Backbone and ligand atoms as CSV (ligand in chain L), in Angstrom:
chain,resi,resn,atom,element,x,y,z
A,1,MET,N,N,-41.718,-38.592,-14.783
A,1,MET,CA,C,-42.806,-37.635,-14.574
A,1,MET,C,C,-42.701,-37.092,-13.189
A,2,ASN,N,N,-42.770,-35.789,-13.134
A,2,ASN,CA,C,-42.640,-35.175,-11.876
A,2,ASN,C,C,-44.095,-34.803,-11.380
A,3,ARG,N,N,-44.523,-35.375,-10.303
A,3,ARG,CA,C,-45.944,-35.145,-9.928
A,3,ARG,C,C,-46.128,-34.323,-8.667
A,4,LYS,N,N,-44.877,-34.007,-8.126
A,4,LYS,CA,C,-45.054,-33.405,-6.833
A,4,LYS,C,C,-45.623,-32.078,-6.846
A,5,GLY,N,N,-45.622,-31.218,-8.017
A,5,GLY,CA,C,-46.198,-29.943,-8.164
A,5,GLY,C,C,-47.582,-30.018,-8.336
A,6,ARG,N,N,-48.316,-31.182,-8.645
A,6,ARG,CA,C,-49.647,-31.321,-8.851
A,6,ARG,C,C,-50.534,-30.913,-7.695
A,7,PHE,N,N,-49.993,-31.178,-6.491
A,7,PHE,CA,C,-50.753,-31.074,-5.337
A,7,PHE,C,C,-50.628,-29.662,-4.785
A,8,ARG,N,N,-51.348,-28.806,-5.128
A,8,ARG,CA,C,-51.239,-27.434,-4.761
A,8,ARG,C,C,-51.603,-27.164,-3.267
A,9,ARG,N,N,-50.826,-26.017,-2.787
A,9,ARG,CA,C,-50.902,-25.751,-1.380
A,9,ARG,C,C,-51.842,-24.405,-1.171
A,10,THR,N,N,-51.916,-23.616,-2.207
A,10,THR,CA,C,-52.669,-22.426,-2.010
A,10,THR,C,C,-53.656,-22.264,-3.160
A,11,LEU,N,N,-54.775,-21.384,-2.885
A,11,LEU,CA,C,-55.689,-20.909,-3.906
A,11,LEU,C,C,-55.739,-19.498,-3.864
A,12,SER,N,N,-56.157,-18.996,-4.921
A,12,SER,CA,C,-56.678,-17.506,-4.959
A,12,SER,C,C,-58.138,-17.572,-5.028
A,13,HIS,N,N,-58.831,-16.541,-5.001
A,13,HIS,CA,C,-60.289,-16.489,-5.067
A,13,HIS,C,C,-60.626,-15.370,-5.972
A,14,GLU,N,N,-61.806,-15.505,-6.749
A,14,GLU,CA,C,-62.300,-14.535,-7.539
A,14,GLU,C,C,-63.925,-14.402,-7.177
A,15,PHE,N,N,-64.300,-13.257,-6.919
A,15,PHE,CA,C,-65.838,-13.098,-6.751
A,15,PHE,C,C,-66.304,-12.698,-8.072
A,16,ALA,N,N,-67.362,-13.260,-8.551
A,16,ALA,CA,C,-67.947,-12.965,-9.863
A,16,ALA,C,C,-69.279,-13.317,-9.840
A,17,GLU,N,N,-70.142,-12.635,-10.745
A,17,GLU,CA,C,-71.535,-12.935,-10.717
A,17,GLU,C,C,-71.731,-14.308,-11.452
A,18,PHE,N,N,-70.980,-14.441,-12.483
A,18,PHE,CA,C,-71.005,-15.834,-13.379
A,18,PHE,C,C,-69.693,-16.380,-13.206
A,19,ILE,N,N,-69.893,-17.752,-13.047
A,19,ILE,CA,C,-68.644,-18.696,-13.178
A,19,ILE,C,C,-68.183,-18.695,-14.639
A,20,PRO,N,N,-66.945,-18.346,-14.853
A,20,PRO,CA,C,-66.549,-18.351,-16.275
A,20,PRO,C,C,-66.411,-19.837,-16.778
A,21,GLU,N,N,-66.494,-19.954,-18.142
A,21,GLU,CA,C,-66.496,-21.215,-18.769
A,21,GLU,C,C,-65.203,-21.879,-18.649
A,22,GLN,N,N,-64.070,-21.100,-18.773
A,22,GLN,CA,C,-62.741,-21.576,-18.692
A,22,GLN,C,C,-62.271,-21.347,-17.312
A,23,LEU,N,N,-62.136,-22.389,-16.449
A,23,LEU,CA,C,-61.649,-22.200,-15.130
A,23,LEU,C,C,-60.063,-22.338,-15.102
A,24,ARG,N,N,-59.497,-21.550,-14.360
A,24,ARG,CA,C,-58.001,-21.623,-14.173
A,24,ARG,C,C,-57.816,-22.465,-12.928
A,25,GLU,N,N,-56.679,-23.192,-13.000
A,25,GLU,CA,C,-56.280,-23.961,-11.829
A,25,GLU,C,C,-55.902,-23.170,-10.629
A,26,GLY,N,N,-56.222,-23.500,-9.480
A,26,GLY,CA,C,-55.862,-22.680,-8.305
A,26,GLY,C,C,-56.631,-21.479,-8.115
A,27,VAL,N,N,-57.813,-21.310,-8.717
A,27,VAL,CA,C,-58.728,-20.243,-8.387
A,27,VAL,C,C,-60.051,-20.762,-7.953
A,28,LEU,N,N,-60.552,-20.295,-6.768
A,28,LEU,CA,C,-61.758,-20.501,-6.373
A,28,LEU,C,C,-62.698,-19.371,-6.866
A,29,TYR,N,N,-63.641,-19.783,-7.718
A,29,TYR,CA,C,-64.584,-18.832,-8.177
A,29,TYR,C,C,-65.919,-18.766,-7.289
A,30,VAL,N,N,-66.249,-17.550,-6.813
A,30,VAL,CA,C,-67.398,-17.487,-6.062
A,30,VAL,C,C,-68.293,-16.608,-6.707
A,31,SER,N,N,-69.617,-17.310,-6.880
A,31,SER,CA,C,-70.760,-16.415,-7.352
A,31,SER,C,C,-71.735,-16.265,-6.214
A,32,THR,N,N,-71.664,-15.013,-5.663
A,32,THR,CA,C,-72.567,-14.779,-4.681
A,32,THR,C,C,-74.060,-14.736,-5.113
A,33,THR,N,N,-74.186,-14.277,-6.337
A,33,THR,CA,C,-75.479,-14.245,-6.945
A,33,THR,C,C,-76.200,-15.655,-6.929
A,34,TYR,N,N,-75.369,-16.628,-7.343
A,34,TYR,CA,C,-75.921,-17.943,-7.340
A,34,TYR,C,C,-75.480,-18.909,-6.172
A,35,ALA,N,N,-74.877,-18.238,-5.135
A,35,ALA,CA,C,-74.552,-18.904,-3.970
A,35,ALA,C,C,-73.792,-20.154,-4.314
A,36,THR,N,N,-72.756,-20.056,-5.085
A,36,THR,CA,C,-72.041,-21.310,-5.576
A,36,THR,C,C,-70.622,-20.960,-5.652
A,37,ALA,N,N,-69.757,-21.868,-5.225
A,37,ALA,CA,C,-68.264,-21.769,-5.506
A,37,ALA,C,C,-67.867,-22.848,-6.419
A,38,VAL,N,N,-67.072,-22.668,-7.343
A,38,VAL,CA,C,-66.532,-23.561,-8.207
A,38,VAL,C,C,-65.004,-23.480,-8.364
A,39,HIS,N,N,-64.307,-24.638,-8.364
A,39,HIS,CA,C,-62.833,-24.573,-8.597
A,39,HIS,C,C,-62.418,-25.879,-9.305
A,40,LEU,N,N,-61.270,-25.912,-9.841
A,40,LEU,CA,C,-60.725,-27.238,-10.415
A,40,LEU,C,C,-60.093,-27.970,-9.383
A,41,CYS,N,N,-60.457,-29.306,-9.215
A,41,CYS,CA,C,-59.940,-30.055,-8.113
A,41,CYS,C,C,-58.398,-29.818,-7.840
A,42,CYS,N,N,-58.169,-29.643,-6.563
A,42,CYS,CA,C,-56.797,-29.177,-6.128
A,42,CYS,C,C,-55.777,-30.267,-6.388
A,43,CYS,N,N,-56.166,-31.417,-6.769
A,43,CYS,CA,C,-55.054,-32.513,-6.981
A,43,CYS,C,C,-54.467,-32.319,-8.392
A,44,GLY,N,N,-55.170,-31.457,-9.170
A,44,GLY,CA,C,-54.591,-31.189,-10.559
A,44,GLY,C,C,-55.169,-32.152,-11.546
A,45,CYS,N,N,-56.256,-32.860,-11.123
A,45,CYS,CA,C,-56.865,-33.724,-12.160
A,45,CYS,C,C,-57.697,-32.980,-13.194
A,46,GLY,N,N,-58.014,-31.787,-12.984
A,46,GLY,CA,C,-58.714,-30.937,-13.864
A,46,GLY,C,C,-60.225,-30.986,-13.854
A,47,GLN,N,N,-60.766,-31.742,-12.849
A,47,GLN,CA,C,-62.115,-31.880,-12.713
A,47,GLN,C,C,-62.794,-30.693,-11.990
A,48,GLU,N,N,-64.034,-30.267,-12.429
A,48,GLU,CA,C,-64.660,-29.219,-11.874
A,48,GLU,C,C,-65.268,-29.593,-10.540
A,49,VAL,N,N,-65.014,-28.894,-9.438
A,49,VAL,CA,C,-65.665,-29.171,-8.205
A,49,VAL,C,C,-66.653,-28.032,-7.860
A,50,VAL,N,N,-67.978,-28.398,-7.762
A,50,VAL,CA,C,-68.934,-27.333,-7.567
A,50,VAL,C,C,-69.459,-27.557,-6.062
A,51,THR,N,N,-69.381,-26.419,-5.273
A,51,THR,CA,C,-69.739,-26.475,-3.963
A,51,THR,C,C,-70.923,-25.400,-3.749
A,52,PRO,N,N,-72.113,-25.854,-3.700
A,52,PRO,CA,C,-73.157,-24.948,-3.457
A,52,PRO,C,C,-73.107,-24.291,-1.946
A,53,LEU,N,N,-73.319,-23.223,-1.944
A,53,LEU,CA,C,-73.379,-22.538,-0.529
A,53,LEU,C,C,-74.762,-22.485,-0.009
A,54,SER,N,N,-75.065,-23.039,1.108
A,54,SER,CA,C,-76.249,-23.029,1.716
A,54,SER,C,C,-76.028,-23.502,3.117
A,55,PRO,N,N,-77.070,-23.239,3.972
A,55,PRO,CA,C,-76.858,-23.735,5.313
A,55,PRO,C,C,-76.609,-25.181,5.452
A,56,THR,N,N,-77.109,-25.977,4.423
A,56,THR,CA,C,-76.941,-27.436,4.509
A,56,THR,C,C,-75.792,-27.896,3.556
A,57,ASP,N,N,-75.242,-27.067,2.839
A,57,ASP,CA,C,-74.037,-27.478,1.982
A,57,ASP,C,C,-72.712,-26.822,2.495
A,58,TRP,N,N,-72.178,-26.061,1.776
A,58,TRP,CA,C,-70.947,-25.475,2.174
A,58,TRP,C,C,-71.225,-24.070,2.731
A,59,THR,N,N,-70.264,-23.637,3.601
A,59,THR,CA,C,-70.261,-22.238,4.087
A,59,THR,C,C,-69.007,-21.594,3.670
A,60,LEU,N,N,-69.006,-20.436,2.867
A,60,LEU,CA,C,-67.800,-19.687,2.609
A,60,LEU,C,C,-67.677,-18.458,3.552
A,61,SER,N,N,-66.580,-18.454,4.115
A,61,SER,CA,C,-66.187,-17.168,4.756
A,61,SER,C,C,-65.093,-16.417,4.112
A,62,PHE,N,N,-65.223,-15.138,4.245
A,62,PHE,CA,C,-64.369,-14.217,3.654
A,62,PHE,C,C,-63.939,-13.106,4.737
A,63,ASN,N,N,-62.614,-13.072,5.051
A,63,ASN,CA,C,-62.297,-12.250,6.044
A,63,ASN,C,C,-61.741,-10.828,5.517
A,64,GLY,N,N,-61.924,-10.602,4.179
A,64,GLY,CA,C,-61.425,-9.410,3.681
A,64,GLY,C,C,-60.285,-9.617,2.921
A,65,GLU,N,N,-59.526,-10.644,3.082
A,65,GLU,CA,C,-58.319,-11.096,2.372
A,65,GLU,C,C,-58.408,-12.471,1.830
A,66,THR,N,N,-58.752,-13.322,2.664
A,66,THR,CA,C,-58.855,-14.717,2.134
A,66,THR,C,C,-60.159,-15.444,2.433
A,67,VAL,N,N,-60.406,-16.529,1.748
A,67,VAL,CA,C,-61.610,-17.308,1.988
A,67,VAL,C,C,-61.430,-18.756,2.487
A,68,SER,N,N,-62.473,-19.183,3.204
A,68,SER,CA,C,-62.367,-20.538,3.802
A,68,SER,C,C,-63.687,-21.111,3.374
A,69,LEU,N,N,-63.611,-22.389,3.076
A,69,LEU,CA,C,-64.759,-23.234,2.906
A,69,LEU,C,C,-64.886,-24.348,3.917
A,70,SER,N,N,-66.171,-24.534,4.392
A,70,SER,CA,C,-66.280,-25.605,5.392
A,70,SER,C,C,-67.664,-26.191,5.016
A,71,PRO,N,N,-67.936,-27.506,5.231
A,71,PRO,CA,C,-66.863,-28.443,5.672
A,71,PRO,C,C,-65.771,-28.753,4.612
A,72,SER,N,N,-65.200,-29.873,4.816
A,72,SER,CA,C,-64.105,-30.165,3.914
A,72,SER,C,C,-64.610,-30.515,2.443
A,73,ILE,N,N,-63.670,-30.557,1.511
A,73,ILE,CA,C,-64.195,-31.068,0.101
A,73,ILE,C,C,-63.728,-32.434,-0.010
A,74,GLY,N,N,-64.671,-33.329,-0.249
A,74,GLY,CA,C,-64.404,-34.730,-0.382
A,74,GLY,C,C,-64.911,-35.117,-1.730
A,75,ASN,N,N,-63.950,-35.231,-2.714
A,75,ASN,CA,C,-64.397,-35.576,-3.971
A,75,ASN,C,C,-64.451,-37.057,-4.234
A,76,TRP,N,N,-65.461,-37.631,-3.530
A,76,TRP,CA,C,-65.528,-39.144,-3.501
A,76,TRP,C,C,-66.027,-39.533,-4.927
A,77,SER,N,N,-66.787,-38.599,-5.677
A,77,SER,CA,C,-67.325,-39.039,-6.844
A,77,SER,C,C,-66.360,-38.959,-7.936
A,78,LEU,N,N,-65.173,-38.285,-7.808
A,78,LEU,CA,C,-64.150,-38.098,-8.753
A,78,LEU,C,C,-63.190,-39.243,-8.697
A,79,PRO,N,N,-62.665,-39.625,-9.820
A,79,PRO,CA,C,-61.539,-40.731,-9.917
A,79,PRO,C,C,-60.545,-40.525,-8.837
A,80,CYS,N,N,-60.114,-39.275,-8.561
A,80,CYS,CA,C,-59.021,-39.114,-7.772
A,80,CYS,C,C,-59.307,-39.073,-6.275
A,81,ARG,N,N,-60.646,-39.089,-5.950
A,81,ARG,CA,C,-61.119,-39.092,-4.418
A,81,ARG,C,C,-60.285,-38.360,-3.605
A,82,SER,N,N,-59.995,-37.143,-4.065
A,82,SER,CA,C,-59.058,-36.259,-3.197
A,82,SER,C,C,-59.937,-35.635,-2.015
A,83,HIS,N,N,-59.389,-35.234,-1.112
A,83,HIS,CA,C,-60.199,-34.741,0.061
A,83,HIS,C,C,-59.262,-33.570,0.758
A,84,TYR,N,N,-59.796,-32.351,0.862
A,84,TYR,CA,C,-58.999,-31.345,1.507
A,84,TYR,C,C,-59.946,-30.302,2.006
A,85,TRP,N,N,-59.288,-29.547,2.801
A,85,TRP,CA,C,-59.833,-28.250,3.322
A,85,TRP,C,C,-59.355,-27.035,2.571
A,86,ILE,N,N,-60.209,-26.059,2.422
A,86,ILE,CA,C,-59.791,-24.749,2.001
A,86,ILE,C,C,-59.916,-23.799,3.199
A,87,GLU,N,N,-58.798,-23.315,3.712
A,87,GLU,CA,C,-58.808,-22.479,4.841
A,87,GLU,C,C,-57.801,-21.369,4.685
A,88,ASP,N,N,-58.429,-20.154,4.640
A,88,ASP,CA,C,-57.581,-18.894,4.448
A,88,ASP,C,C,-56.714,-19.069,3.233
A,89,ASN,N,N,-57.395,-19.496,2.160
A,89,ASN,CA,C,-56.744,-19.676,0.733
A,89,ASN,C,C,-55.718,-20.759,0.820
A,90,ARG,N,N,-55.605,-21.473,1.870
A,90,ARG,CA,C,-54.659,-22.567,1.901
A,90,ARG,C,C,-55.334,-23.943,1.760
A,91,ILE,N,N,-54.732,-24.743,1.063
A,91,ILE,CA,C,-55.216,-26.063,1.019
A,91,ILE,C,C,-54.702,-27.045,1.949
A,92,GLU,N,N,-55.443,-27.421,2.889
A,92,GLU,CA,C,-55.050,-28.432,3.829
A,92,GLU,C,C,-55.509,-29.808,3.419
A,93,TRP,N,N,-54.508,-30.698,2.868
A,93,TRP,CA,C,-54.952,-31.966,2.605
A,93,TRP,C,C,-55.420,-32.725,3.799
A,94,SER,N,N,-56.322,-33.543,3.515
A,94,SER,CA,C,-57.201,-34.102,4.630
A,94,SER,C,C,-56.237,-34.915,5.587
A,95,GLY,N,N,-55.248,-35.605,5.100
A,95,GLY,CA,C,-54.286,-36.441,6.087
A,95,GLY,C,C,-53.658,-35.585,6.996
A,96,GLU,N,N,-53.435,-34.321,6.752
A,96,GLU,CA,C,-52.831,-33.512,7.678
A,96,GLU,C,C,-53.873,-32.874,8.739
A,97,MET,N,N,-55.173,-33.021,8.354
A,97,MET,CA,C,-56.050,-32.519,9.200
A,97,MET,C,C,-56.803,-33.559,9.994
A,98,THR,N,N,-56.557,-34.831,9.723
A,98,THR,CA,C,-57.420,-35.995,10.138
A,98,THR,C,C,-57.543,-35.841,11.745
A,99,GLN,N,N,-56.330,-35.729,12.380
A,99,GLN,CA,C,-56.401,-35.996,13.848
A,99,GLN,C,C,-57.196,-34.739,14.484
A,100,LYS,N,N,-56.809,-33.530,13.950
A,100,LYS,CA,C,-57.676,-32.401,14.373
A,100,LYS,C,C,-59.152,-32.473,14.101
A,101,ALA,N,N,-59.502,-33.030,12.947
A,101,ALA,CA,C,-60.897,-33.249,12.614
A,101,ALA,C,C,-61.562,-34.202,13.517
A,102,ILE,N,N,-60.795,-35.314,13.819
A,102,ILE,CA,C,-61.325,-36.400,14.696
A,102,ILE,C,C,-61.496,-35.798,16.076
A,103,ASP,N,N,-60.443,-35.099,16.592
A,103,ASP,CA,C,-60.537,-34.457,17.937
A,103,ASP,C,C,-61.825,-33.532,18.039
A,104,ALA,N,N,-61.800,-32.686,17.029
A,104,ALA,CA,C,-62.875,-31.724,17.083
A,104,ALA,C,C,-64.268,-32.451,16.945
A,105,GLY,N,N,-64.386,-33.387,16.110
A,105,GLY,CA,C,-65.646,-34.190,16.043
A,105,GLY,C,C,-66.017,-34.863,17.223
A,106,ARG,N,N,-64.926,-35.475,17.945
A,106,ARG,CA,C,-65.185,-36.247,19.048
A,106,ARG,C,C,-65.627,-35.311,20.258
A,107,SER,N,N,-64.926,-34.212,20.270
A,107,SER,CA,C,-65.310,-33.324,21.430
A,107,SER,C,C,-66.635,-32.715,21.208
A,108,LYS,N,N,-67.052,-32.391,20.043
A,108,LYS,CA,C,-68.412,-31.834,19.705
A,108,LYS,C,C,-69.393,-32.867,19.972
A,109,ASP,N,N,-69.031,-34.199,19.525
A,109,ASP,CA,C,-69.996,-35.303,19.618
A,109,ASP,C,C,-70.241,-35.589,21.257
A,110,ARG,N,N,-69.110,-35.400,21.892
A,110,ARG,CA,C,-69.339,-35.711,23.478
A,110,ARG,C,C,-70.274,-34.590,23.988
A,111,GLN,N,N,-70.072,-33.282,23.689
A,111,GLN,CA,C,-70.790,-32.146,24.138
A,111,GLN,C,C,-72.260,-32.365,23.716
A,112,LEU,N,N,-72.553,-32.769,22.459
A,112,LEU,CA,C,-73.793,-32.788,22.045
A,112,LEU,C,C,-74.567,-33.862,22.840
A,113,LYS,N,N,-73.897,-35.067,22.883
A,113,LYS,CA,C,-74.523,-36.188,23.400
A,113,LYS,C,C,-74.713,-35.862,24.941
A,114,ALA,N,N,-73.859,-35.291,25.632
A,114,ALA,CA,C,-73.985,-34.860,27.034
A,114,ALA,C,C,-75.183,-33.904,27.137
A,115,ALA,N,N,-75.311,-32.956,26.309
A,115,ALA,CA,C,-76.561,-32.142,26.322
A,115,ALA,C,C,-77.726,-32.788,26.171
A,116,TYR,N,N,-77.610,-33.646,25.080
A,116,TYR,CA,C,-78.799,-34.494,24.783
A,116,TYR,C,C,-79.335,-35.348,25.887
A,117,PHE,N,N,-78.323,-36.096,26.445
A,117,PHE,CA,C,-78.838,-37.005,27.496
A,117,PHE,C,C,-79.169,-36.281,28.760
A,118,ASP,N,N,-78.620,-35.165,29.045
A,118,ASP,CA,C,-78.974,-34.303,30.328
A,118,ASP,C,C,-80.444,-33.940,30.037
A,119,VAL,N,N,-80.787,-33.517,28.768
A,119,VAL,CA,C,-82.191,-33.192,28.712
A,119,VAL,C,C,-83.101,-34.411,28.824
A,120,ARG,N,N,-82.718,-35.546,28.249
A,120,ARG,CA,C,-83.560,-36.710,28.395
A,120,ARG,C,C,-83.594,-37.185,29.833
A,121,ARG,N,N,-82.591,-37.021,30.572
A,121,ARG,CA,C,-82.632,-37.441,32.009
A,121,ARG,C,C,-83.547,-36.720,32.769
A,122,ALA,N,N,-83.500,-35.304,32.585
A,122,ALA,CA,C,-84.091,-34.347,33.361
A,122,ALA,C,C,-85.135,-33.577,32.657
A,123,PRO,N,N,-86.214,-34.106,32.250
A,123,PRO,CA,C,-87.150,-33.433,31.316
A,123,PRO,C,C,-87.787,-32.290,32.014
A,124,GLY,N,N,-87.822,-32.260,33.313
A,124,GLY,CA,C,-88.402,-31.007,33.936
A,124,GLY,C,C,-87.541,-29.823,33.901
A,125,GLU,N,N,-86.310,-30.097,33.802
A,125,GLU,CA,C,-85.373,-28.968,33.943
A,125,GLU,C,C,-85.366,-28.042,32.544
A,126,GLU,N,N,-84.763,-26.929,32.805
A,126,GLU,CA,C,-84.687,-26.132,31.727
A,126,GLU,C,C,-83.819,-26.640,30.471
A,127,GLN,N,N,-84.389,-26.495,29.344
A,127,GLN,CA,C,-83.626,-27.183,28.210
A,127,GLN,C,C,-82.808,-26.199,27.625
A,128,PRO,N,N,-81.778,-26.589,26.994
A,128,PRO,CA,C,-80.842,-25.585,26.300
A,128,PRO,C,C,-81.606,-25.046,25.053
A,129,PRO,N,N,-81.268,-23.820,24.550
A,129,PRO,CA,C,-81.937,-23.271,23.426
A,129,PRO,C,C,-81.800,-24.176,22.271
A,130,PRO,N,N,-82.969,-24.460,21.561
A,130,PRO,CA,C,-82.889,-25.455,20.476
A,130,PRO,C,C,-81.958,-24.997,19.345
A,131,VAL,N,N,-81.600,-23.674,19.222
A,131,VAL,CA,C,-80.845,-23.105,18.188
A,131,VAL,C,C,-79.470,-23.611,18.274
A,132,ASN,N,N,-78.952,-23.744,19.435
A,132,ASN,CA,C,-77.618,-24.332,19.708
A,132,ASN,C,C,-77.463,-25.638,19.284
A,133,ALA,N,N,-78.391,-26.508,19.482
A,133,ALA,CA,C,-78.471,-27.910,19.235
A,133,ALA,C,C,-78.350,-27.958,17.607
A,134,THR,N,N,-79.069,-27.190,17.014
A,134,THR,CA,C,-79.180,-27.375,15.517
A,134,THR,C,C,-77.809,-27.030,14.951
A,135,ALA,N,N,-77.225,-25.951,15.517
A,135,ALA,CA,C,-75.929,-25.656,14.888
A,135,ALA,C,C,-74.893,-26.682,15.164
A,136,ALA,N,N,-74.823,-27.155,16.361
A,136,ALA,CA,C,-73.941,-28.171,16.499
A,136,ALA,C,C,-74.142,-29.480,15.723
A,137,SER,N,N,-75.426,-29.847,15.692
A,137,SER,CA,C,-75.616,-31.063,14.974
A,137,SER,C,C,-75.266,-30.951,13.600
A,138,SER,N,N,-75.395,-29.768,12.961
A,138,SER,CA,C,-75.043,-29.693,11.482
A,138,SER,C,C,-73.620,-29.777,11.416
A,139,GLU,N,N,-72.858,-29.304,12.283
A,139,GLU,CA,C,-71.373,-29.489,12.138
A,139,GLU,C,C,-70.980,-30.942,12.413
A,140,ILE,N,N,-71.669,-31.599,13.310
A,140,ILE,CA,C,-71.307,-32.838,13.729
A,140,ILE,C,C,-71.544,-33.855,12.606
A,141,LEU,N,N,-72.631,-33.567,11.668
A,141,LEU,CA,C,-72.738,-34.437,10.600
A,141,LEU,C,C,-71.526,-34.423,9.796
A,142,ASP,N,N,-70.670,-33.547,9.760
A,142,ASP,CA,C,-69.506,-33.604,8.864
A,142,ASP,C,C,-68.331,-34.292,9.586
A,143,ALA,N,N,-68.261,-34.217,10.775
A,143,ALA,CA,C,-67.097,-34.812,11.495
A,143,ALA,C,C,-67.004,-36.277,11.407
A,144,PRO,N,N,-68.110,-36.976,11.644
A,144,PRO,CA,C,-67.949,-38.492,11.461
A,144,PRO,C,C,-67.622,-38.874,10.066
A,145,ASP,N,N,-68.043,-37.945,9.212
A,145,ASP,CA,C,-67.769,-38.280,7.767
A,145,ASP,C,C,-66.341,-38.303,7.499
A,146,VAL,N,N,-65.630,-37.290,8.044
A,146,VAL,CA,C,-64.230,-37.159,7.960
A,146,VAL,C,C,-63.657,-38.420,8.533
A,147,VAL,N,N,-64.049,-38.766,9.566
A,147,VAL,CA,C,-63.344,-39.903,10.514
A,147,VAL,C,C,-63.517,-41.158,9.743
A,148,THR,N,N,-64.761,-41.405,9.219
A,148,THR,CA,C,-64.880,-42.747,8.717
A,148,THR,C,C,-64.382,-42.826,7.425
A,149,LYS,N,N,-64.116,-41.762,6.709
A,149,LYS,CA,C,-63.728,-41.805,5.200
A,149,LYS,C,C,-62.185,-41.763,5.198
A,150,VAL,N,N,-61.550,-41.298,6.109
A,150,VAL,CA,C,-60.160,-41.205,6.121
A,150,VAL,C,C,-59.582,-41.888,7.279
A,151,GLY,N,N,-59.619,-43.234,7.229
A,151,GLY,CA,C,-59.332,-44.011,8.283
A,151,GLY,C,C,-57.746,-44.030,8.436
A,152,HIS,N,N,-57.281,-44.420,9.657
A,152,HIS,CA,C,-55.802,-44.428,9.854
A,152,HIS,C,C,-55.081,-45.427,8.851
A,153,ASP,N,N,-55.723,-46.474,8.649
A,153,ASP,CA,C,-55.161,-47.562,7.931
A,153,ASP,C,C,-55.740,-47.910,6.560
A,154,GLY,N,N,-56.660,-47.087,6.242
A,154,GLY,CA,C,-57.274,-47.260,4.903
A,154,GLY,C,C,-56.413,-47.014,3.735
A,155,PRO,N,N,-56.828,-47.403,2.598
A,155,PRO,CA,C,-56.050,-47.108,1.338
A,155,PRO,C,C,-55.793,-45.643,1.183
A,156,PHE,N,N,-56.735,-44.829,1.546
A,156,PHE,CA,C,-56.566,-43.391,1.340
A,156,PHE,C,C,-55.466,-42.763,2.252
A,157,ALA,N,N,-55.302,-43.341,3.485
A,157,ALA,CA,C,-54.298,-42.915,4.392
A,157,ALA,C,C,-52.858,-43.333,3.717
A,158,LYS,N,N,-52.910,-44.515,3.205
A,158,LYS,CA,C,-51.644,-45.059,2.629
A,158,LYS,C,C,-51.257,-44.105,1.335
A,159,LEU,N,N,-52.295,-43.836,0.589
A,159,LEU,CA,C,-52.105,-42.927,-0.573
A,159,LEU,C,C,-51.596,-41.585,-0.097
A,160,LEU,N,N,-51.953,-41.027,1.051
A,160,LEU,CA,C,-51.566,-39.764,1.575
A,160,LEU,C,C,-50.081,-39.791,2.034
A,161,SER,N,N,-49.838,-40.912,2.649
A,161,SER,CA,C,-48.379,-40.957,3.070
A,161,SER,C,C,-47.482,-41.174,1.857
A,162,TRP,N,N,-47.947,-41.777,0.889
A,162,TRP,CA,C,-47.114,-41.808,-0.322
A,162,TRP,C,C,-46.977,-40.432,-0.984
A,163,LEU,N,N,-48.081,-39.733,-1.032
A,163,LEU,CA,C,-48.042,-38.400,-1.586
A,163,LEU,C,C,-47.133,-37.441,-0.763
A,164,ARG,N,N,-47.175,-37.692,0.549
A,164,ARG,CA,C,-46.282,-36.782,1.407
A,164,ARG,C,C,-44.767,-37.093,1.193
A,165,SER,N,N,-44.539,-38.262,0.829
A,165,SER,CA,C,-43.095,-38.528,0.446
A,165,SER,C,C,-42.740,-37.931,-0.724
A,166,PHE,N,N,-43.599,-37.639,-1.575
A,166,PHE,CA,C,-43.332,-36.727,-2.799
A,166,PHE,C,C,-43.174,-35.240,-2.368
A,167,THR,N,N,-44.203,-34.820,-1.577
A,167,THR,CA,C,-44.119,-33.286,-1.144
A,167,THR,C,C,-42.991,-32.930,-0.349
A,168,SER,N,N,-42.471,-33.956,0.496
A,168,SER,CA,C,-41.402,-33.610,1.447
A,168,SER,C,C,-40.198,-33.525,0.775
A,169,ASN,N,N,-40.083,-34.207,-0.574
A,169,ASN,CA,C,-38.819,-34.202,-1.079
A,169,ASN,C,C,-38.548,-32.768,-1.755
A,170,GLY,N,N,-37.386,-32.369,-1.583
A,170,GLY,CA,C,-36.963,-31.080,-2.117
A,170,GLY,C,C,-37.468,-29.842,-1.549
A,171,ARG,N,N,-38.169,-30.044,-0.273
A,171,ARG,CA,C,-38.695,-28.845,0.290
A,171,ARG,C,C,-37.913,-28.426,1.495
A,172,GLY,N,N,-36.747,-29.117,1.843
A,172,GLY,CA,C,-36.079,-28.730,2.962
A,172,GLY,C,C,-34.631,-28.180,2.594
L,1,ZN,ZN,ZN,-58.744,-34.427,-8.428
């Protein structure tokens, strides 16, 4: 059984008012009317992955050609437990993004903590605009999630390295 084709690297997108009943693999369906995106899990398991679009759920960005979803898609409730990012219609499997995500999370975390403790230490001084703190903290909520759930030595990391041994075969 050849499984290496199951883990796709790209998606296309379709904007539609209604999400069709029959979803095609490799298509991210976006209903702006219902502020929801739906796709079949990119691992090929065929499960529907529903990502509501809201300030506290996912953010979809469309640059006129490609779409991105953030934060990452962690299908912890599915048997496959796949985890990936959709960025410019490309699928970045989380193992390839872990270090980047960790670094981004850590740096944001440091900045936020620094700002927070500065404010606490010097209550008389001018405080940073609260809107910045809100935006940063909502991003930060995702970063530790990625870090804790995709550990360097966890079973998921081992699975990913196993998967990579498949995807690297025959690509060179
Ligand atoms: Zn899956």
